[in-house]
N, C-alpha and C positions, 0 to 999 in steps of 0.2 A: 504494500500500500504506500502510495507516494505522500510526500509532505502536504501537497495540495488537498488530497483526499482526506487526510487526517485533520487538516485545518477545517474543512467543511463539516466533518463529523463532530469535531470539538465545538464548532460554532452552534450546532444543533443541540449538543449536550448542555450548553450554557444558556439556553433559552430560559426565560423566567416563567414560572407557573403562578397564576393568580387564582385564589379560591375564596369563596365566602366562608367565614368562620362557621356559619350554621351548617354548611355542607361538610366541613372538616370534622365537626363534632356530631354529625348524624350517625345513626345506627345502620351500618351496612358492612358487608364483608366481600372482599375481592381478592383474587389470587395476585401474586406478584406480577405475572405477565399482563393480567388485565389492568392493574394499576399503571404499569409502565405505558401501555398503549393509550389509556385515557389521558395521562399526564402529557404525553407527547402531542396528542390531538389538541389538548387545551393550549399548549404552547404555540400552536399555529394560528390561533384566533387573532384577527387584526381589528383595528378600531372601526372600520367601515363595514365590517361583516354584518350580515343579517341572519335571522333564524333559518333562511332558505339556503345559506351558504354551505357548499360541500367542501370538505377538506381532503386533499389527495395525499396519500402517504405511499412513498416508494417502499415496498416490502423489504428488499435487500438493504436499502439505506437505513430503514428503521432497525433492522436486526444488527447492523454494524454499530449503530449508535448505542444499542443496549448490550453490545458485546455478546450477541447470540450467534452461534454457528449452526449449520444444518439447513433443512428445508424451510425457508422463510414463508412460503405460500401455505403449506400445511399448518405450520406453527401459528401464523396470523389468523387463518380461517377458523381454527379451533377457538381462539380467544374471542374473535368477533361474534361467533355464534353464541357463546356463553353470555357475552355482554348484552347482545340484542335481546335476550330473554329475561334479563334481570331488571326488576323494578322494586320500588319501595315507596312508602307513604311519607310525605313531608308537608309541613304547614307553610303556605306561601304568605309572606307579609304578616299583617295583623289579623287576617281572616280566621274565624273560628272554625276552620275546616281543613282537612288534609286531602291531598291529591296524590295520585301515583305519578312517579317520574321514573324514567329510565335514562341511561346515558346517551344512547343513540336512537334516533327515529328511523334512519335509513342507512343501510350498508350495501355498497356495491363493490365487487371485487373482480379484478382482471387476473386470470390465472397466471401465477409466476411473476407478476409485475407490480401492481399497485392496488390500493383500496381507496374508495371514496366514502366519506362518512358525513352524516348530517346529524347534529345534536338534537336530542329531544327538545321540543319548544320550551318547556319549563326549565329544563336543565340549562339551556343556553342563556336564559335570563339570569340565572345565578352567576354565570361565568362572564358573559359579555360586558355587563355593566362595570365590572371591576377595572377594565382598562381605562375608564374615565373617572371612576370614583375612588380607586385605591390610593391611600396615602400611607407612608411607612409607619406613621404613628396612629393610624386609624384603629378603631375598635371592631370593625366588622369584616375586615379582609386581611388575608395573609398572602405573602409571596415568598418564593424561594427559587433557587437554581435547580433545574432538572437533574443535573449530575449529582446533586446531593443524595438522591435516592436510587439512581439507576443501578448501583452495584449491590443493593440490599437484596437478600435472598428470603427474608421472612416477611410475610405480608403484614405482620404486626409492626415491623420496624418502620415501614413507610407510614402507616396510620399514626403511630405514636410520634414520629418525627413531625408530622403535620400538626398534630395536637399541641406539641411542645412549642412549635413555631407560632401557633396562633395565640399562645399564652404569653410568650416572652416579648413579642413585638419588637420595639426598638430598645428595650432594656438590655443591659449587659449581663445581668444576673437576676434570677427569679427563683423563689421557693414556692412550690405549688403542691397541692395534695388532691387525691381522688379517693372517693369512697370506692372500696374494692369492687362491690357488686355493680356500681354504676359504670366503672371502667370496663368490666367484663361485658356489660350490655352494649356499650358503645362499640367495642371491638368484636362483638358477637362471638364471644368465646366462653359463654357461661357453662360449657361442657366441662371446663376445668373446675371441678367442685372443690378440690383441695388446694389451698394456697401454695404449698410446695410445688405442685404440678404447674400452676399458673405462673409462678415465678420462674420455674425451670424452662418451660416451653414457650412462654410468651414474653415476659419482662426481660429476663437476662439476655436472650439472643438479640432482642430488639435494641436494648441499651448498648450492647457490644457493637452492633453495626452502626448505630447512630454516632457513637463515639469515634469509630474508625473512619467513617466516610463523610460525615456531614460537617457543618459549621458549628455544631453544638456539642457541648460536653454535658453529660447527664449522670447524676448519681441518684440512687433511690434507697430508701430505708423505711422501716416501720418502728413504731414505738410500743407495739404490743408483742408480747411473747407468745400468746396463744389467741386463738380466735381472731386472726388478723382481719380488720375491717377497713383499714385506711392505708394508702400508700403515699409517701412523701417523696418529692423529687426536687433536687437542686439542679437547675438548668442554667448554663452559662455559655457565652459566645467564646469561640476559640481565638487565641492570639494569632498573629500573622504566621509565626513559625509552625504552630499547630495546624493552621489551614493549609500550609504548603505540604505538610506530611499527609493530611487527609486527601488533598488533591492528587498526590502521587499514588497513594494507596487505592484511590478510586479508579484511576486510569489503569493501574496494574490489574485490578479485579476485572475491568471491562475488556482490556486488550491483551491480557497475559503478559508475556515477556517482551512484546512489541511495544516499547515505550514511545509515546508521542514525542517527548523531548529528545530522545536518542536519535530518532529518524530525522527530525529537523536539524539537529546538530551535524549528523552525517552528511546530509545533502548540502550543507553550507561549506563543508571542507573542500 
């Protein structure tokens, strides 16, 4: 892969994601591949787009961005079929009613080449308005760089990272807590009845990946020895040195031993 090709892939990885906090903290579950595809599609939205806009994704290019090898057509088609069939209830605005929303209203795929997506009408309203309304210190919206979550392998890592980002906003440090059962419901993993299992299979792997790949450092603890009912989190932004390490770990996870910076340096010699 040439330096030019890597530059383009890296530019796509550094796109910004904008999400409404209500959506971030909603109850739903998605696999890691599903979350990656949704986030990449969100990053393609432009200011003048409408709810009728289709977004075209080159399948091979998408897999290169995510560090995925193999049959990009079969991989992407399986994800899209699952996403098209998923929906859940949300409350829109101040209305005392809930409505079903799904991620995509229409999906068209060209075998071996590309896919065209159109967001669900209500879902699009959550996302599109953010391009005009989002402010870094705002209380309703959250943004982050796509690459922060691309290397993550646990679906809970991405969800928790977004939740932490929605809490810390522009602060450098934040202490936050969640009622254990509320957090389980948000992540839709109430099947982990015992706290040790929830900690081992959900919290610990997620915190490890967030700390390794993202711009945040997170620690968690409890104050109860038995019958754990609340989890506390210390969330902080990384220093420049820590961010450099996270950036390199992220690229290594996505590209293996083919390092972006090594190829660039080699072509300049």
